[in-house]
C-alpha positions in Angstrom: 0.2 -0.5 -0.4 1.4 3.5 -1.2 0.9 6.4 0.5 0.5 10.4 -1.0 1.0 13.2 1.1 -1.5 15.3 -1.7 -1.4 18.7 1.6 -3.9 19.3 4.0 -4.8 16.8 5.0 -5.6 15.5 2.3 -3.8 11.7 1.5 -3.6 9.5 -1.1 -3.8 5.3 0.2 -3.4 3.1 -3.1 -3.4 -0.5 -3.1 -4.1 -3.4 -5.0 -7.6 -3.1 -5.1 -8.0 0.6 -4.9 -7.5 3.9 -3.9 -8.3 6.0 -1.0 -8.6 10.2 -1.4 -8.9 11.0 2.4 -10.5 15.4 3.0 -10.1 16.8 -0.2 -9.6 19.9 0.2 -10.3 22.9 -2.5 -8.3 26.2 -4.3 -8.2 28.0 -0.9 -6.5 26.1 1.2 -3.5 27.9 -1.1 -2.8 23.8 -2.0 -3.6 22.3 -5.3 -5.3 18.8 -5.6 -4.4 18.0 -9.5 -6.8 15.4 -11.7 -7.6 12.7 -8.7 -9.4 9.0 -8.8 -10.2 6.5 -6.2 -12.6 4.2 -5.1 -13.3 6.0 -2.0 -13.1 9.5 -0.4 -13.7 10.1 3.8 -14.9 13.2 5.0 -14.2 14.5 8.4 -16.2 17.2 8.5 -18.2 20.0 6.4 -15.4 22.1 5.2 -14.2 23.6 1.5 -10.6 22.2 2.7 -11.2 19.0 3.9 -15.5 18.0 1.6 -13.8 19.1 -1.6 -15.1 15.8 -3.2 -16.9 17.4 -7.0 -12.4 17.3 -7.6 -12.8 13.4 -6.5 -12.9 11.5 -10.1 -13.8 8.3 -10.5 -17.6 7.9 -9.7 -16.1 7.2 -6.1 -18.4 6.0 -3.0 -18.4 8.8 -0.1 -17.9 8.3 3.6 -19.2 11.1 5.5 -19.6 10.3 8.8 -19.5 7.7 11.7 -21.1 3.8 10.8 -18.7 0.5 8.7 -18.1 0.7 5.3 -16.9 -1.8 2.5 -15.9 -0.7 -1.1 -13.9 -2.9 -3.1 -12.2 -5.0 -0.7 -11.7 -1.9 1.8 -13.2 -1.8 4.7 -14.0 2.1 6.7 -14.4 2.2 10.4 -15.8 6.1 11.1 -16.1 7.4 15.2 -17.8 9.8 16.0 -15.4 12.5 17.5 -15.6 16.6 17.9 -13.5 19.5 16.5 -13.0 20.9 19.3 -12.9 20.3 23.5 -16.7 21.1 24.0 -18.1 17.9 22.6 -18.2 20.3 20.2 -20.2 22.8 20.4 -17.1 25.6 19.4 -16.0 24.3 15.9 -19.2 21.1 15.5 -18.4 17.1 15.1 -15.6 15.7 13.8 -14.9 12.3 12.6 -12.4 10.1 12.4 -12.0 7.5 9.8 -9.6 3.8 10.7 -9.2 2.4 7.5 -8.3 -1.6 6.3 -5.7 -1.4 2.5 -4.1 -4.5 1.8 -4.3 -5.9 5.3 -2.2 -2.4 6.4 -4.6 -0.1 9.0 -4.9 3.3 8.5 -5.9 6.1 10.9 -7.1 9.4 9.6 -7.8 11.3 12.6 -9.6 13.9 10.7 -10.0 17.7 12.6 -9.6 16.1 15.9 -9.9 18.9 18.6 -9.9 16.7 22.1 -7.5 13.7 23.5 -9.8 10.7 21.8 -11.7 9.3 25.3 -11.0 5.4 26.0 -13.5 4.2 24.5 -12.9 6.1 21.3 -8.9 4.7 22.4 -10.3 1.2 21.6 -11.5 1.5 18.5 -8.6 3.7 17.2 -5.3 2.6 18.8 -4.6 -0.7 16.6 -4.0 0.7 13.4 0.1 0.6 12.2 -0.8 4.4 10.3 -1.5 7.3 11.9 -2.4 10.8 10.1 -2.7 13.3 12.2 -3.3 16.8 12.5 -0.7 19.4 14.4 -1.0 22.7 13.3 -3.4 23.7 15.8 -6.8 26.5 15.1 -9.7 24.6 15.2 -7.2 21.8 15.9 -4.9 19.9 18.8 -2.3 21.8 18.4 1.6 20.5 18.9 1.7 19.3 22.7 -2.2 17.7 22.6 -0.6 16.0 19.3 2.1 13.9 20.9 -0.6 12.7 24.0 -2.7 11.9 21.0 0.9 9.7 19.8 1.8 8.7 22.6 -1.5 7.2 24.2 -2.5 5.8 20.0 1.5 4.6 18.9 1.2 3.7 16.1 3.7 1.8 13.8 3.7 4.7 11.6 3.4 8.9 12.5 1.9 11.1 10.0 1.5 14.6 10.8 0.1 16.4 9.1 -2.3 19.6 8.7 -0.1 22.3 9.2 1.7 25.7 8.2 3.5 25.3 5.2 4.5 27.4 2.5 2.1 26.5 0.2 -0.8 26.7 3.2 -3.5 29.1 3.0 -4.6 28.1 6.7 -3.1 30.0 9.9 -1.3 27.5 11.7 2.0 26.3 13.3 4.7 25.0 11.3 5.5 21.5 12.1 8.8 22.6 13.8 6.8 23.0 16.9 5.5 18.9 16.7 8.7 17.7 16.3 10.6 19.6 19.1 7.2 18.0 21.2 8.2 14.3 19.7 12.0 15.1 20.5 12.4 15.2 16.2 15.3 17.2 15.9 16.5 16.7 11.6 13.5 14.7 9.3 14.5 14.1 5.4 10.4 14.6 4.0 9.5 11.7 1.9 8.1 11.9 -1.4 5.1 8.6 -0.9 5.2 5.6 1.6 5.0 2.0 0.7 4.1 0.3 3.6 4.2 -4.2 3.9 3.0 -5.3 6.7 5.3 -7.8 7.3 7.9 -5.3 7.3 6.6 -2.3 9.9 8.8 -0.9 12.1 8.6 -2.4 16.0 9.3 1.9 17.0 7.2 4.6 16.5 8.5 5.7 13.0 7.5 9.6 13.1 7.2 10.4 9.2 7.0 13.8 7.1 6.3 13.9 4.0 6.1 15.8 0.9 3.3 17.4 -0.3 2.7 16.7 -3.8 1.7 19.9 -5.5 
């Protein structure tokens, strides 16, 4: 299974069975989506930078909330969370997705705004790959993201939703999260290939280049 970061909170998960796109953005984000197609698109919440499904080709199945889904041999499990620490009273609801693809479990936290409850942790803690927002703003900040990363303890940890040269959002840069995680130097990669038989023993923080 191949992981490509398209920018902001949008990733392409490509497998032998099909392709999943997460949280597609519109042009106001500062990123350019380009021509992409998928079998499945997951949307964590209703915001233009996360729900621009019209830009995805291939007549995909659109998943916008909690539940269990199976499309093209890919399993998706949506978990209800919130976009803030007040149970959605400030910014509304959010859906985290656990996606099982090529025997790999990928968890995309969307715009999670709080530390998950014990019950939510039970539902998403066995992920091999975790995409986590780290830039603050209307979602968790670097310190909370580090706490959640250690709580969920994936094999691969991929930060998202932070300030880049392309991003127009008011977000913190990646450096704050790297400092919280005790990481001094990273070399961004354009693509991550994940194989069930070759997962790292300890959590590996992976910084990705966005595909502009």
